[in-house]
C-alpha positions in Angstrom: 25.4 -4.0 14.0 22.7 -4.4 11.3 20.0 -1.9 12.1 16.9 -2.0 9.9 15.6 1.3 8.5 12.0 2.2 9.4 9.5 1.6 6.6 6.2 3.2 5.6 3.2 1.6 7.4 1.2 2.0 4.2 3.5 0.7 1.4 6.8 -0.5 3.1 9.0 2.0 1.4 12.1 2.9 3.5 11.6 6.2 5.4 13.6 8.4 7.7 10.9 9.2 10.2 7.2 9.2 10.9 4.8 6.4 10.0 4.3 7.1 6.3 6.4 8.0 3.2 5.7 11.1 1.1 3.9 9.0 -1.6 1.2 7.8 0.8 0.2 11.2 2.4 -1.5 14.3 1.2 -0.1 17.8 1.2 -0.9 18.1 5.0 0.9 14.8 5.8 -2.3 12.8 6.3 -2.6 9.3 5.0 -4.4 9.3 1.7 -7.8 7.5 1.5 -7.8 3.8 1.0 -9.2 3.9 -2.6 -6.6 6.4 -3.7 -3.7 4.4 -2.2 -5.1 1.2 -3.7 -5.3 2.7 -7.2 -1.8 4.2 -6.9 -0.3 0.9 -5.6 -2.0 -1.1 -8.4 -0.5 1.3 -10.9 2.9 0.9 -9.3 2.5 -2.9 -9.5 1.5 -2.7 -13.2 4.5 -0.5 -13.9 6.9 -3.0 -12.2 5.1 -6.2 -13.3 3.1 -5.5 -16.5 2.5 -9.1 -17.4 -0.1 -10.2 -14.9 -2.7 -7.7 -16.0 -4.9 -5.3 -14.0 -7.0 -8.0 -12.2 -3.9 -9.8 -11.0 -2.2 -6.6 -10.0 -5.3 -5.7 -8.0 -5.3 -9.1 -6.3 -1.6 -8.9 -5.5 -2.0 -5.3 -4.1 -4.9 -6.2 -1.9 -3.0 -9.1 -0.4 0.0 -7.0 0.1 -2.0 -4.2 1.8 -3.4 -6.7 4.3 0.2 -7.1 5.6 0.6 -3.4 6.2 -0.2 -1.8 9.5 -2.0 1.1 8.0 -4.5 -1.1 6.1 -4.6 -4.5 7.7 -7.8 -3.7 9.7 -9.3 -1.3 7.2 -13.0 -2.2 6.5 -12.7 -1.4 2.8 -9.8 -3.8 2.5 -11.7 -6.5 4.3 -14.7 -6.0 2.0 -12.5 -6.1 -1.1 -10.8 -9.3 0.1 -14.1 -11.0 0.9 -15.0 -10.6 -2.8 -11.7 -12.2 -3.9 
C-alpha cells in the first residue's frame, strides 16, 4: 500500500502531524505572517535555484503559494499576484 505522508499546508514539506511544519510557525506554533513566510520562501528558492534572480524567485514563490491551502485565499497573496 502506498500511503502518502501529510505535507505542510504552507510550504508542502513532509510533516508527521498538524497542518504546518516547524519552519512555517512561530515559537507558539502559530503560522508566521504572510510577508515573513514569503521572504523566507523566496530565500529558499534563491538558495536552491540561484540563476533566475530575485524577481523570478519572487514570481515563482508567489505562484507556488497560491497552490498551498494556507495561502491560496490570502488577500496579500491575491494583491501581489494582481501586480504580476
